[in-house]
Steps between C-alpha positions, in 0.01 A plus 500: 500500500528182700863487420549862609321432839720189550812699433389767747435235763848353437656848545308560818600155642866576422484849649334359816768231522775756461349717786475189718866422428612844591305487827649168587851623430437812703389284799806282472750791479693559819531860599787651693278506802446124482862398508598374847799674650784246559630438850849628574745208467727349749862548412608203721251222458738223625778491749766258641349260745749509794272336754714186493795698648285693744356176648844332548622704808856389468782617729795709370738213550757341260293182437225719348733726311394401146130521590550840665687630198223374276240673712680827486526470121130408469393795718723742296356369179148536632569853611659604174209353292243663723665839498553512126156358425335754729683794342216601275224423758591814693409724205198295393369527856438870466263430216291250692251767604494669164232453234641413162385654170430283195555617151549310177581168669735638755459561875696793643568595867689819580595647838769740635688439825748756633592630155507167325224425249432129450295390199400135472327336201338158445390345173341164443682339203309174500720247686544741792546863603800717420601750764718812468603746772648839413678760720512872448665727751727425796482190700457591871665180610817502288513867377529368141346718233282344220367650186180299413724197520371133496607352825315165485354272246309176580281230352276280706262236364135506603550218746807661658686177439766643269649842492803720479623842606781723371643798674688775314767755598491868410555560125413156375173309471615222271770321700375419852731513796284248675282233349314214657233249402301242674285195425254352740368149452363448849561621858790248523632518148630835368806684379634853515813624327674838540761662274692799620695712259770704674532850363842602355664162560232334284519194725212265507387319815228243525301347791245221450273319740318183394249322713382160390302352791754397765797590279629858535796643303655839506765575233701819475769630273678807607221613727687452821867569409649327206410140591262266325291353773234226512299448815268196515277356778225246518228549757398140497846349571624803692835483324673731260827655368677827434722507196733793430703486183482123501596459867198310648419468868200303637290447809275213615155479629618620842663808326844367596797521264502180294666324205341596174579160363310316768201729442508443122615857429 
């Protein structure tokens, strides 16, 4: 009999432990209502710092010709990067006031504007969040018709220090027509690179901006015409150069045309 009572006590103890374990697991389980809705991402987290050119106030004279050409190129590059990077922000902006729905690990926002239904999804995959944006209907801006087509794909890490975006044309969601990625190390050290795939010509163009403290470099291949261009400037020395297809022109700390050899370029 004592052995039977001991066995019953052991079973009761195991049963009680099992109930406590289930309760603990239940308390630790995250329900759909407990998952925090992610903030809509920025599609253009970095930009070209053109303050160096804006602060120069040079005159449109021959002695400043190289610097003025460089400024025009820098401003054009900045505008191109901003316009392409902001392409998806327009459509994401409509969803800023919408409440997302969470189901099976995926957040979904859906809204319709002037006949175009936009569906956006976000999924936390561990290192960061994957974003997808789909179109269905007719785009009121361009008149283009979409059939539940993926228009954008993006990945952003949780610190927003690394990310990428792909934009697709009608009929394909595997080969992007526009792709760009960025990496942010600090406010004064970051990189952004764009790749543009021309439609029927299948021509690839690239535009890269690299900021490393005082050193600033813009490189383009086929982005502005057919030239391969490198623009460099240093905000500490005030000097820089513009190189088009190997033909390099420089300016000094007073923004005046200068010998590249004397400047060490």
